C-alpha positions, 0 to 999 in steps of 0.5 A: 617586300622581301627581306632586304639588306640595308646599307648605311652611308659612311657619311651618315652622322653619329646622331641618327642622321643616317640614310640607308639603301637596299635593292632587289632585282627590280628596285632600289629602296632608300630610307632614313634609319630613324624613320624606317617605315617611310621608304622611297622606291625608285629604279636603278636608271632613275637613281643613276640619273639623280646621282649624276646630277648630284655629282655635278652639283645640281642639288648643292643649293639644298644643303647650303 
């Protein structure tokens, strides 16, 4: 994997509850800043579909 530039969510907490995201020309990578060895890899198309569902409230029950 090439060197990636990771971006933290501005909604991440002060207590290392940070989610980071990076991408290259083929994939999008997501990791937790306190456990950077475990990376979820997906495509832009799949991430966009998931984000549309999240914005529509489909996953709200996971955080309630």
